[in-house]
C-alpha positions in Angstrom: 21.0 -11.4 15.8 20.0 -8.0 14.8 16.9 -5.9 15.7 15.3 -4.0 12.9 14.0 -0.6 13.1 10.6 -1.1 11.9 9.2 2.6 12.0 6.0 1.8 13.4 4.8 5.0 15.1 1.9 3.2 16.7 -0.1 0.0 16.9 -3.6 1.3 18.0 -5.4 -1.9 17.8 -2.5 -4.2 18.8 -2.3 -6.2 15.7 1.4 -6.9 16.1 3.0 -9.7 18.2 6.8 -9.9 18.2 7.8 -6.6 17.0 10.7 -5.2 16.6 11.7 -7.8 14.1 14.9 -9.8 15.3 16.7 -10.9 12.0 19.8 -12.2 11.0 21.5 -10.6 7.5 22.3 -13.3 5.5 24.2 -12.2 2.3 23.5 -8.6 1.4 20.1 -9.2 0.2 18.2 -11.8 2.2 17.4 -11.9 6.2 16.4 -14.8 8.3 13.6 -14.0 10.8 15.0 -15.2 14.5 11.8 -14.7 16.4 8.3 -15.3 15.2 6.1 -12.3 14.5 2.1 -12.3 14.4 -0.2 -10.1 12.5 -3.9 -9.7 13.1 -5.8 -8.9 10.0 -8.5 -6.3 10.0 -11.0 -9.1 9.3 -9.6 -10.7 12.8 -7.4 -13.7 11.0 -3.9 -14.3 12.5 -0.9 -15.1 10.5 2.5 -15.7 12.2 5.8 -15.8 10.3 7.9 -18.6 11.7 11.1 -18.2 12.7 13.6 -19.4 10.5 11.8 -17.7 7.5 14.3 -16.2 5.0 12.8 -12.8 3.3 14.2 -9.7 1.4 12.1 -7.1 2.8 10.9 -5.1 -0.1 12.1 -6.4 -3.4 13.3 -2.7 -4.5 15.7 -2.9 -7.2 19.3 -1.9 -5.6 19.6 1.3 -7.5 16.4 3.1 -5.9 17.6 1.6 -2.4 18.7 4.9 -1.6 15.1 6.4 -1.9 13.1 3.1 -0.9 15.5 1.0 1.1 14.0 -2.7 1.3 13.3 -2.4 5.1 11.1 0.5 4.5 11.7 4.5 6.2 10.4 6.6 9.0 6.9 7.3 8.0 6.6 4.2 5.3 7.2 1.0 7.2 6.4 -0.8 3.9 9.2 -3.5 4.9 7.2 -5.0 7.5 4.3 -5.5 4.9 6.8 -7.0 2.7 7.7 -9.7 5.0 3.8 -10.2 5.4 3.8 -10.6 1.5 6.8 -12.9 1.0 5.1 -15.4 3.9 1.8 -15.3 2.5 3.4 -16.0 -0.9 5.3 -19.0 0.4 2.9 -20.3 2.8 -0.1 -19.6 0.9 -2.8 -19.6 3.9 -3.9 -17.8 6.8 -5.1 -19.8 9.9 -4.6 -22.8 7.8 -6.8 -21.9 5.3 -5.9 -21.4 1.6 -5.0 -18.0 0.1 -5.4 -16.2 -2.9 -3.1 -14.2 -5.1 -5.5 -11.3 -4.6 -5.8 -11.8 -0.9 -2.2 -12.1 -0.4 -1.7 -8.7 -2.0 -4.6 -7.2 -0.4 -3.0 -8.1 2.8 0.1 -6.3 1.9 -1.7 -3.1 1.1 -3.6 -3.5 4.4 -0.4 -3.7 6.4 0.8 -0.8 4.7 -2.0 1.5 5.2 -2.2 0.5 8.7 1.1 1.2 9.5 0.7 4.7 8.1 2.6 4.4 4.7 1.7 7.1 2.4 -1.2 6.0 0.4 0.2 6.8 -3.1 3.0 4.6 -2.2 1.2 1.9 -0.7 -1.1 1.9 -3.7 1.8 1.9 -6.4 3.6 -0.9 -4.2 0.2 -3.0 -4.0 -0.3 -2.4 -8.0 3.1 -3.6 -8.5 2.6 -6.9 -6.9 -0.9 -7.3 -8.3 0.5 -6.8 -11.9 0.7 -9.6 -14.8 4.7 -10.3 -13.5 3.3 -10.6 -9.8 0.9 -13.2 -11.4 3.5 -14.9 -13.1 5.8 -15.0 -10.0 2.9 -16.6 -8.1 2.5 -19.0 -10.6 5.6 -19.9 -11.5 6.5 -21.2 -7.9 6.9 -24.9 -7.8 4.6 -26.8 -5.0 8.1 -28.2 -3.3 8.8 -24.5 -2.9 5.8 -24.0 -1.0 5.9 -24.0 2.9 3.6 -26.9 4.4 
């Protein structure tokens, strides 16, 4: 089990429970969460990523990892936001209520901005996931691949 540096300078509203992330590196791209981690949204809703969830942090092309490593960088901890984005895309609920594509992407942006990511980077990543390609990926997920 490895702890991943989350680069979080502060959590002034104490929205997180379970950091730093405890993960296992699986295959050079994918990671398995070894302990659950919880985030409270700005609206007060709780989302807990379950132990055992497999994810890739940010889906950055390998060619750009030297600039934007999947787990984020100091000052731009988008890796944590990417974990929530992957989780909410797979689970599609928050506090047991269905969540939409746009709501998932909005939480992704919210987490990045809350953690202090550069605003231009947060907006660029948000627009990338909110794009038609992001919508296509959302729609193509098979019902049996959605976590119950």
